[in-house]
LOBA-186330 format. One line per 10 residues: their letters; for each residue y, x, z of C-alpha. Coordinates in nm, 4 decimals. Each point is the difference from the previous one (the first is absolute). Example, Ala and Ser with C-alpha at 12.3 -4.5 7.8 and 13.67 -1.06 7.14 Angstrom:
# residues 2
AS	-0.4500:1.2300:0.7800; 0.3440:0.1370:-0.0660
This chain:
# residues 559
XXXXXXXXXX	3.8480:-0.1773:1.4990; 0.0321:-0.1667:-0.3386; 0.3026:0.2041:-0.1053; -0.1879:0.3183:0.0926; -0.3028:-0.1183:-0.1928; 0.1771:-0.0786:-0.3261; 0.1872:0.3291:0.0149; -0.3268:0.1947:0.0246; -0.2503:0.1126:-0.2607; -0.1792:-0.3386:0.0428
XXXXXXXXXX	0.2585:-0.1678:-0.2243; -0.1857:0.0677:-0.3244; -0.3204:-0.1412:0.1444; 0.1912:-0.2999:0.1332; 0.1349:-0.0760:-0.3466; -0.3497:0.0070:-0.1490; -0.1441:-0.2326:0.2639; 0.2908:-0.2452:-0.0213; -0.0269:-0.0115:-0.3795; -0.3704:-0.0862:0.0224
XXXXXXXXXX	0.0667:-0.2790:0.2514; 0.2741:-0.1490:-0.2190; -0.2257:0.0099:-0.3093; -0.2623:-0.2027:0.1854; 0.2434:-0.2679:0.1094; 0.0862:0.1194:0.3497; 0.3682:0.0606:-0.0744; 0.1097:-0.2334:0.2793; -0.1909:0.2065:0.2532; 0.1475:0.3223:-0.1412
XXXXXXXXXX	0.3492:-0.1474:0.0273; -0.0440:-0.1384:0.3528; -0.1366:0.3338:0.1192; 0.3150:0.1670:-0.1287; -0.1852:0.2181:-0.2508; 0.1762:-0.1328:-0.3089; 0.3423:0.0521:0.1597; -0.0875:0.3562:0.0940; -0.1100:0.0740:-0.3556; 0.3133:-0.1594:-0.1452
XXXXXXXXXX	0.2194:0.2270:0.2142; -0.1488:0.3044:-0.1701; 0.0196:-0.1513:-0.3474; -0.3714:-0.0740:-0.0514; -0.1122:-0.2883:-0.2205; -0.3332:-0.1705:0.0564; -0.2034:-0.0676:-0.3185; -0.0963:-0.3624:-0.0542; -0.2455:0.0346:-0.2889; -0.2905:-0.2467:-0.0145
XXXXXXXXXX	0.1462:-0.1858:0.2979; -0.0609:-0.3507:-0.1357; -0.3640:0.0715:-0.0842; -0.0743:0.1660:0.3344; 0.1705:-0.2670:0.2112; -0.2311:-0.2598:-0.1578; -0.2958:0.1631:0.1768; -0.1160:-0.1371:0.3385; 0.1684:0.1634:0.2980; -0.3114:0.1763:0.1291
XXXXXXXXXX	-0.0677:0.1500:-0.3446; 0.3613:0.1226:-0.0279; -0.0189:0.1612:0.3427; -0.3260:0.1780:-0.0842; 0.1293:0.1307:-0.3323; 0.3269:0.1128:0.1589; -0.1903:0.1905:0.2696; -0.2091:0.1720:-0.2674; 0.3097:0.1162:-0.1845; 0.1726:0.1151:0.3187
XXXXXXXXXX	-0.2572:0.2732:0.0574; -0.2663:0.1276:0.2428; 0.1747:-0.0920:0.3247; 0.0436:-0.3615:-0.1080; -0.3511:-0.0233:-0.1428; -0.1236:0.1061:0.3431; 0.2309:-0.2575:0.1601; -0.1572:-0.2702:-0.2173; -0.3455:0.1130:0.1084; 0.1054:-0.0301:0.3640
XXXXXXXXXX	0.1403:-0.3482:-0.0685; -0.3382:-0.0906:-0.1515; -0.1414:0.0379:0.3517; 0.2452:-0.2557:0.1461; -0.2070:-0.3109:-0.0613; 0.1814:-0.1543:0.2971; 0.3361:0.0192:-0.1798; -0.0783:-0.0641:-0.3660; -0.1943:-0.2723:-0.1778; -0.3162:0.0864:-0.2024
XXXXXXXXXX	0.1813:0.0201:-0.3367; 0.2401:0.2634:0.1411; -0.2865:0.1930:0.1642; -0.1973:-0.0037:-0.3264; 0.3028:0.1310:-0.1910; 0.0697:0.2758:0.2526; -0.3675:0.0973:-0.0167; 0.0431:0.0721:-0.3718; 0.2270:0.2925:0.0766; -0.1868:0.3161:-0.0946
XXXXXXXXXX	0.0473:0.3606:0.1015; -0.1064:0.1281:-0.3426; 0.2841:0.1915:-0.1673; 0.0178:0.2651:-0.2740; -0.1331:0.3329:0.1332; 0.2250:0.2955:0.0761; -0.0309:0.2993:-0.2338; -0.2553:0.2464:0.1333; 0.2515:0.2868:0.0111; 0.2135:-0.1981:0.2456
XXXXXXXXXX	-0.3069:-0.0909:0.2058; -0.1120:0.3646:-0.0074; 0.3359:0.1076:0.1460; -0.0291:-0.2633:0.2747; -0.3544:0.1172:0.0849; 0.1062:0.3658:0.0201; 0.2827:-0.0934:0.2372; -0.2417:-0.2053:0.2102; -0.2551:0.2856:0.0180; 0.2553:0.2766:0.0359
XXXXXXXXXX	-0.2028:0.2093:-0.2451; -0.1596:-0.0170:-0.3441; -0.2482:-0.2716:-0.0929; -0.2719:0.2607:-0.0593; -0.0199:0.0710:0.3709; -0.1078:-0.3592:0.0667; -0.1782:-0.1260:-0.3121; -0.2650:0.1492:-0.2239; 0.0837:-0.2676:-0.2556; 0.2698:-0.2684:-0.0268
XXXXXXXXXX	0.0085:-0.2767:-0.2595; 0.3524:-0.0268:-0.1496; -0.0725:-0.3603:-0.1006; 0.0697:-0.2344:0.2941; -0.2825:-0.2131:0.1323; 0.2557:-0.2608:0.1087; 0.3799:-0.0284:0.0105; 0.1801:-0.2211:0.2510; 0.3586:-0.0559:0.1067; -0.0050:0.2562:0.2821
XXXXXXXXXX	-0.2678:0.2495:-0.0997; -0.2487:0.0858:-0.2688; -0.3556:0.1271:0.0308; -0.1678:0.2929:-0.1765; -0.3632:0.0916:0.0148; -0.0826:0.3602:0.1049; -0.2741:0.2330:0.1220; 0.0239:0.2308:0.3005; -0.1287:0.3565:0.0043; -0.3052:-0.1139:0.1999
XXXXXXXXXX	-0.0916:-0.2348:-0.2851; 0.0948:-0.3284:0.1693; 0.1493:-0.2668:-0.2251; 0.3316:-0.1264:0.1365; 0.3115:-0.1958:-0.0925; 0.3535:0.1268:0.0580; 0.2540:-0.2746:0.0684; 0.3507:0.1319:-0.0702; 0.3314:-0.1669:0.0787; 0.2192:-0.0613:-0.3047
XXXXXXXXXX	0.2855:0.2531:-0.0219; 0.3333:-0.1339:0.1290; -0.1509:-0.3282:0.1224; 0.1109:0.0374:0.3645; 0.3808:0.0200:-0.0588; -0.0143:-0.2999:-0.2341; -0.2006:-0.2070:0.2473; 0.2295:0.0955:0.2889; 0.3030:-0.1117:-0.2071; -0.1715:-0.3299:-0.0825
XXXXXXXXXX	-0.0868:-0.0527:0.3667; 0.3672:0.0452:0.0964; 0.0991:-0.2630:-0.2562; -0.2770:-0.2322:0.1181; 0.1076:0.0274:0.3629; 0.3572:-0.0903:-0.0914; -0.1111:-0.2869:-0.2256; -0.2319:-0.1425:0.2687; 0.2774:-0.0066:0.2616; 0.2393:-0.1685:-0.2463
XXXXXXXXXX	-0.2619:-0.2559:-0.1034; -0.0460:-0.1064:0.3626; 0.3789:-0.0404:0.0354; 0.0805:-0.1722:-0.3294; -0.3154:-0.1961:-0.0874; -0.0904:-0.2177:0.3010; -0.2917:-0.1605:-0.1854; -0.1635:0.3416:-0.0399; 0.0184:0.1002:0.3666; -0.3383:-0.1548:0.0690
XXXXXXXXXX	-0.1501:0.2706:-0.2222; 0.1302:0.2616:0.2490; 0.1217:0.2421:-0.2701; 0.1154:0.2638:0.2498; -0.3376:-0.0031:0.1745; -0.1902:0.0099:-0.3287; 0.2040:0.2992:-0.1223; -0.0468:0.1764:0.3342; -0.3771:-0.0453:-0.0262; 0.0069:0.1030:-0.3634
XXXXXXXXXX	0.2035:0.3130:0.0708; -0.2442:0.1196:0.2651; -0.2987:-0.0709:-0.2242; 0.1490:0.1676:-0.3076; 0.1188:0.3138:0.1776; -0.3476:0.0344:0.1466; -0.1524:-0.0436:-0.3468; 0.2230:0.2793:-0.1320; -0.1706:0.2338:0.2461; -0.3307:0.0704:-0.1754
XXXXXXXXXX	-0.1300:0.1838:0.3059; 0.0385:-0.3205:0.2043; -0.2331:-0.1752:-0.2451; -0.2649:0.2621:0.0801; 0.0457:-0.0475:0.3742; -0.0565:-0.3716:-0.0515; -0.3152:0.0746:-0.2015; -0.1429:0.2256:0.2691; 0.0731:-0.2531:0.2737; -0.1871:-0.2709:-0.1898
XXXXXXXXXX	-0.2829:0.2396:-0.0923; -0.0438:0.0789:0.3707; -0.0497:-0.3696:0.0754; -0.2938:-0.0131:-0.2446; -0.1870:0.3004:0.1321; -0.3627:-0.1048:0.0203; 0.0382:-0.2677:-0.2703; -0.1359:0.1592:-0.3174; 0.0957:-0.3025:-0.2127; 0.3720:0.0938:-0.0106
XXXXXXXXXX	0.1469:0.3169:-0.1512; 0.3564:0.1266:0.0466; 0.0852:0.3102:-0.2107; 0.0347:0.3234:0.1980; 0.3427:0.1640:0.0216; 0.0584:0.3650:-0.0871; 0.2777:0.0845:0.2453; 0.0767:0.3573:-0.1163; 0.1405:-0.1491:-0.3226; 0.1519:-0.3178:0.1488
XXXXXXXXXX	0.3660:-0.0522:0.0880; 0.2711:-0.2661:-0.0155; 0.0318:0.0522:-0.3771; -0.3673:0.0229:-0.0940; -0.3412:-0.0808:0.1393; -0.3447:0.1098:-0.1143; -0.3085:-0.2147:0.0641; -0.3570:-0.0189:-0.1235; -0.0444:-0.1612:-0.3406; -0.1779:-0.3373:0.0149
XXXXXXXXXX	-0.2463:-0.0403:-0.2854; -0.0832:-0.3684:0.0111; 0.0317:-0.3364:-0.1710; 0.3126:-0.2062:0.0825; -0.0948:-0.3338:0.1540; 0.2162:-0.1664:-0.2635; -0.2460:0.1222:-0.2685; -0.2520:-0.2829:0.0332; -0.1840:0.0948:-0.3197; -0.0263:0.3630:0.1136
XXXXXXXXXX	-0.1390:-0.1082:0.3381; -0.2593:-0.2251:-0.1640; -0.0992:0.2742:-0.2478; -0.0557:0.2380:0.2916; -0.2156:-0.2572:0.1801; 0.2375:-0.0330:0.2938; -0.0597:-0.2879:0.2430; 0.3462:-0.1582:-0.0206; -0.0685:-0.2407:0.2866; -0.0813:0.2891:0.2301
XXXXXXXXXX	0.3138:0.1849:-0.1129; 0.2122:-0.3061:0.0801; -0.1552:-0.0321:0.3470; 0.0291:0.3696:0.0820; 0.3589:0.0272:-0.1214; 0.1065:-0.3107:0.1949; -0.1687:0.1208:0.3176; 0.1723:0.3385:-0.0311; 0.3485:-0.1515:-0.0339; -0.0624:-0.2583:0.2751
XXXXXXXXXX	-0.1140:0.2774:0.2330; 0.3222:0.1900:-0.0696; 0.2118:-0.3085:0.0713; -0.1726:-0.1721:0.2918; -0.1584:0.2938:0.1827; 0.1963:0.3148:-0.0858; 0.3462:-0.1536:-0.0495; 0.0719:0.2493:-0.2798; -0.0861:-0.1125:-0.3514; 0.0360:0.0706:-0.3703
XXXXXXXXXX	0.2813:-0.2325:-0.1033; -0.0587:0.0099:-0.3757; -0.3734:-0.0550:-0.0648; 0.0464:-0.1055:-0.3629; -0.2816:0.0644:-0.2532; 0.1538:0.3270:-0.1207; -0.0384:0.1541:0.3466; -0.3673:-0.0828:0.0541; -0.2904:0.1707:-0.1807; -0.3783:-0.0263:0.0086
XXXXXXXXXX	-0.1816:0.3364:-0.0044; -0.3285:0.0712:-0.1756; -0.1932:-0.0292:0.3287; 0.1514:-0.3426:0.0760; 0.2543:0.1166:0.2577; 0.3565:-0.1331:-0.0132; 0.2907:0.2437:-0.0277; 0.3541:-0.1031:0.1008; 0.3014:0.2017:-0.1191; 0.3822:-0.0011:0.0185
XXXXXXXXXX	0.1058:-0.0482:0.3616; 0.3726:0.0138:-0.0702; 0.0463:-0.3564:0.1254; -0.1629:-0.0819:0.3328; 0.0357:-0.2744:0.2569; -0.0075:0.0159:0.3776; -0.0952:-0.2671:0.2532; 0.0492:0.0698:0.3693; -0.2659:-0.1194:0.2478; 0.2406:-0.2743:0.1092
XXXXXXXXXX	0.0464:-0.1143:-0.3611; -0.3751:-0.0042:-0.0640; -0.0425:-0.2077:0.3153; 0.2562:-0.2485:-0.1368; -0.1888:-0.0272:-0.3310; -0.3202:-0.0710:0.1928; 0.1848:-0.2538:0.2165; 0.1244:-0.1790:-0.3125; -0.3498:-0.0233:-0.1451; -0.1385:-0.1046:0.3390
XXXXXXXXXX	0.2604:-0.2772:0.0200; -0.1039:-0.1258:-0.3442; -0.3676:-0.0060:0.0897; 0.0623:-0.1671:0.3375; 0.2473:-0.2550:-0.1465; 0.2685:0.1357:0.2346; 0.3261:-0.0656:-0.1871; 0.2056:0.1105:0.3014; -0.1562:0.3466:-0.0171; 0.0626:0.0206:-0.3761
XXXXXXXXXX	0.3636:-0.1093:0.0420; 0.0559:0.2512:0.2783; -0.1383:0.2864:-0.2124; 0.2072:-0.0925:-0.3066; 0.3218:-0.0315:0.2025; -0.0730:0.3328:0.1656; -0.0452:0.1552:-0.3448; 0.3173:-0.1406:-0.1533; 0.2290:0.0640:0.3023; 0.2447:-0.2711:-0.1156
XXXXXXXXXX	0.1761:-0.2403:0.2339; 0.1427:-0.2491:-0.2521; -0.3355:-0.1691:-0.0581; -0.0809:-0.3694:0.0183; -0.2940:0.0553:0.2348; -0.0913:-0.3684:0.0106; -0.0363:-0.0217:-0.3788; -0.1707:0.3400:-0.0148; -0.2536:-0.1113:0.2602; -0.0640:-0.3225:-0.1912
XXXXXXXXXX	-0.0591:0.1915:-0.3230; -0.2293:0.2461:0.1768; -0.1919:-0.2929:0.1527; -0.0659:-0.1316:-0.3496; -0.0878:0.3498:-0.1220; -0.2405:0.0674:0.2885; -0.1609:-0.3414:-0.0365; -0.1264:0.0956:-0.3463; -0.2025:0.2799:0.1599; -0.1254:-0.2051:0.2961
XXXXXXXXXX	-0.3698:0.0619:0.0564; -0.0296:0.2615:-0.2752; -0.2149:0.2934:0.1211; 0.1625:0.3413:-0.0086; -0.2331:0.1232:-0.2725; 0.0923:-0.2893:-0.2281; 0.3788:0.0311:0.0177; 0.1736:0.0435:-0.3350; 0.1920:0.2987:0.1312; 0.2085:0.0629:-0.3119
XXXXXXXXXX	0.0873:-0.3685:-0.0385; 0.0863:-0.0241:0.3674; 0.2345:0.2993:-0.0168; 0.1688:-0.1436:-0.3096; 0.0564:-0.3290:0.1828; 0.1537:0.1892:0.2923; 0.2482:0.1689:-0.2360; 0.0855:-0.3341:-0.1646; 0.0653:-0.1489:0.3436; 0.2187:0.2945:0.0976
XXXXXXXXXX	0.2049:-0.0283:-0.3198; 0.0457:-0.3740:0.0578; 0.1546:0.0763:0.3408; 0.1953:0.2995:-0.1339; -0.1880:0.2380:0.2259; -0.0827:0.3613:-0.0867; -0.2864:0.2156:0.1221; 0.0350:0.3566:0.1265; -0.0644:0.2508:-0.2778; -0.3345:0.1181:0.1382
XXXXXXXXXX	-0.1447:-0.3521:0.0027; 0.1335:-0.0823:-0.3465; -0.1740:0.3141:-0.1241; -0.3243:-0.0988:0.1742; 0.0017:-0.3432:-0.1643; 0.0678:0.1552:-0.3405; -0.2898:0.2441:0.0443; -0.2311:-0.2869:0.0989; 0.0956:-0.1939:-0.3123; -0.0450:0.3104:-0.2191
XXXXXXXXXX	-0.3366:0.0642:0.1610; -0.1097:-0.3572:-0.0654; 0.0974:0.0289:-0.3676; -0.1755:0.3365:-0.0373; -0.3142:-0.1351:0.1631; -0.0063:-0.3060:-0.2251; 0.0410:0.2170:-0.3114; -0.3162:0.1886:0.1002; -0.1916:-0.2978:0.1372; 0.1030:-0.3596:-0.0855
XXXXXXXXXX	-0.1774:-0.1147:0.3201; 0.1855:0.2466:0.2218; 0.1069:-0.1512:0.3329; 0.2389:0.2174:0.1985; -0.0237:-0.2197:0.3103; -0.3714:0.0734:0.0197; 0.0732:0.3731:-0.0184; 0.2752:-0.0329:0.2595; -0.2134:-0.2006:0.2434; -0.1630:0.2913:0.1885
XXXXXXXXXX	0.3308:0.1852:0.0301; 0.1761:-0.3095:0.1345; -0.2792:-0.0727:0.2456; 0.0119:0.3552:0.1338; 0.3802:-0.0183:0.0196; -0.0141:-0.3329:0.1853; -0.2630:0.1348:0.2389; 0.2116:0.3081:0.0639; 0.3104:-0.2123:0.0600; -0.1572:-0.2769:0.2071
XXXXXXXXXX	-0.2857:0.1851:0.1704; -0.0118:0.1163:0.3633; 0.0932:0.3599:-0.0880; 0.3165:-0.1186:-0.1733; 0.0829:-0.2220:0.2996; -0.0451:0.2963:0.2348; 0.2251:0.2191:-0.2209; 0.2710:-0.2691:-0.0129; -0.0248:-0.0447:0.3768; 0.0246:0.3737:0.0549
XXXXXXXXXX	0.3083:0.0222:-0.2214; 0.1609:-0.2923:0.1821; -0.0795:0.1604:0.3359; 0.1520:0.3324:-0.1122; 0.3140:-0.1779:-0.1240; 0.0311:-0.1979:0.3239; -0.0522:0.3132:0.2098; 0.2683:0.1821:-0.1969; 0.2387:-0.2917:0.0442; -0.0578:-0.0123:0.3752
XXXXXXXXXX	0.0362:0.3776:0.0307; 0.3340:-0.0096:-0.1857; 0.1325:-0.3030:0.1945; 0.1484:0.1904:0.3032; 0.1842:0.2455:-0.2235; 0.1382:-0.2793:-0.2219; 0.1054:-0.1950:0.3100; 0.1852:0.3059:0.1361; 0.1823:0.0362:-0.3333; 0.1024:-0.3658:0.0105
XXXXXXXXXX	0.1301:0.0230:0.3592; 0.1870:0.3220:-0.0840; 0.1673:-0.1754:-0.2961; 0.0963:-0.2979:0.2212; 0.1514:0.2243:0.2692; 0.1946:0.1959:-0.2604; 0.1376:-0.3162:-0.1586; -0.1748:0.0749:-0.3294; -0.2267:-0.3026:-0.0026; 0.1172:-0.2965:-0.2032
XXXXXXXXXX	-0.1555:-0.3422:-0.0229; 0.0413:-0.1696:-0.3371; -0.0940:-0.3669:-0.0320; 0.0150:-0.1837:-0.3297; -0.0195:-0.3803:0.0093; 0.0035:-0.1396:-0.3516; 0.0928:-0.3543:0.1163; 0.2873:0.1042:0.2278; 0.2757:0.0109:-0.2702; -0.0995:-0.3484:-0.1186
XXXXXXXXXX	0.0081:-0.1279:0.3585; 0.3503:0.1470:0.0402; 0.1204:-0.1805:-0.3111; -0.1410:-0.3273:0.1335; 0.1850:0.0443:0.3306; 0.3232:0.0834:-0.1859; -0.0261:-0.3160:-0.2176; -0.0688:-0.2152:0.3046; 0.2935:0.1466:0.1934; 0.2363:-0.0526:-0.2949
XXXXXXXXXX	-0.0999:-0.3637:-0.0353; 0.0245:-0.0574:0.3714; 0.3540:0.1432:0.0005; 0.0858:-0.2190:-0.3000; -0.1279:-0.3072:0.1836; 0.2136:0.0827:0.3040; 0.3109:0.0402:-0.2200; -0.0649:-0.3382:-0.1628; -0.0488:-0.1644:0.3410; 0.3275:0.1525:0.1217
XXXXXXXXXX	0.1822:-0.1368:-0.3090; -0.1346:-0.3465:0.0633; 0.1014:0.0043:0.3686; 0.3439:0.1460:-0.0740; 0.0638:-0.2544:-0.2785; -0.0983:-0.2866:0.2287; 0.2537:0.1167:0.2604; 0.2665:0.0336:-0.2710; -0.0541:-0.3661:-0.1062; 0.0998:-0.1182:0.3467
XXXXXXXXXX	0.3363:0.1790:-0.0081; 0.2914:-0.2145:-0.1202; 0.2762:0.1334:-0.2169; -0.0013:0.2413:-0.2883; -0.0931:-0.0634:-0.3662; -0.2514:-0.2750:-0.0779; -0.2329:-0.0906:-0.2878; -0.1364:-0.3509:-0.0362; 0.1479:-0.0742:0.3422; -0.1935:0.2836:0.1704
XXXXXXXXXX	0.1222:0.3432:0.1123; -0.0161:0.2358:-0.3018; -0.1296:0.3108:0.1869; -0.2789:-0.1999:0.1616; -0.1198:-0.1242:-0.3426; 0.0252:0.3579:-0.1395; -0.2205:0.1304:0.2841; -0.2648:-0.2701:-0.0643; 0.0019:0.0794:-0.3762; -0.0521:0.3737:0.0707
XXXXXXXXXX	-0.2817:-0.0757:0.2447; -0.1700:-0.2291:-0.2558; 0.0133:0.2645:-0.2776; -0.1287:0.2710:0.2347; -0.2809:-0.2292:0.1171; -0.1051:-0.0736:-0.3594; -0.0020:0.3747:-0.0828; -0.2179:0.0710:0.3054; -0.2486:-0.2738:-0.0949; -0.0137:0.1268:-0.3616
XXXXXXXXX	-0.0601:0.3572:0.1179; -0.2886:-0.1131:0.2240; -0.1517:-0.2128:-0.2800; 0.0277:0.2810:-0.2568; -0.1845:0.2475:0.2234; -0.2939:-0.2341:0.0443; 0.0803:-0.1036:0.3516; 0.1711:0.3107:0.1262; -0.1207:0.3434:0.0980
């Protein structure tokens, strides 16, 4: 694969990425991954300017700056890593969180060409007016304000020209690098680079499809039908495709603009409560949530409603996963460390865990929350402690749960910026109580019983057929029984050692008896007045006996 890769058009991109890594002091990694050797074979030289100054920076700063220079795909990778609070310490998470999508805008003529290709016709057929100045420019797309022929104010989000081939090339390089890192850097395996890149690839390719973002928006909008506090911009599907989407323009105040909110007389405490309740509903009830609720994606409208935009990154929690989250919180409240341990081990799916030490640490962790009512739990602090505990035991969460924890922490920070007295646990309390009631109530018990009964019925119904297959395989001589006993080879070695020593003892005994008989025979050569061959036999028996005793002593008493 590697020879094919370096012979392809990815070579120029590879050289650029390797040069950036070397400049930031990661030359050893470049060399061990084989990138430097590949570049040397084609006569490329990696620039080393400013190396001494850059290497002096802390590692997490160098990684962040390198990712920024490596381009949109790697900026997005850093943003995904910022969600992995279970893998990285707070200083790394804070540095990854500094990665921004903002990049210089694409010239309008290039964007115009992309829009025409997306529409399949001229811009005049779709827009009465289009602002050539971008409203925002990000690594994957940029946004222009426009007006439809019916007078509605909209925004057109257009994918940057040529971005898909570049990202696909970077993803190929990332997949190769992740597999090599797991092979050649044992200390980094606990970060699951292959799994992280797989998750990242799926997320990024979905984000490249701007129509998928609109499908996400409509799914979330449907879950808030009847709740007039939350607004999700409407999608204009006739003008939306993979390359471009068109949505209603949101004319509001960003929640990050505290002065603007105060000037408009907005109740910031109410905004914090409403926003938190909306995100918690998505996570704990719907299982489909906005995964990037940072201040730039949340606006307050003139009538006090909250508008949420940009659904490119979403998270999903299956009913089973939501039940596990509830079980974890229930175990904390009930001081049930066994339940908490069971949930965490189920999440991490790792066998090489010191369960005794993990249980002891969880006991201490749970004890700090003993007797604390659900509404008074420091939810953000508790989740942070869980991630610290996981890192201490080198355990990693599934991607969906890592994303959920990151969203909870972001939500806590956003709420505190609006209201210093914001308490997310208090906002989460009704959702958790409903979730616990749904999980532990009689209806849930009946559903679980029904599922178990259906499974058992299916198993019993399939049993005769499976039994016939087994008997058919036995009659045809195709059935094989394979037993593996891990202690059997060791037992065999013990028997072999014992047999060898027993045979050695018999040989020594025979020498002694034979030598004694030889001493009684007169005639032949003598030594010290005794028959020579008899003395030689006794000497051989003595040496063999000493060797046998030494062998037994050396093995700790024999095996």
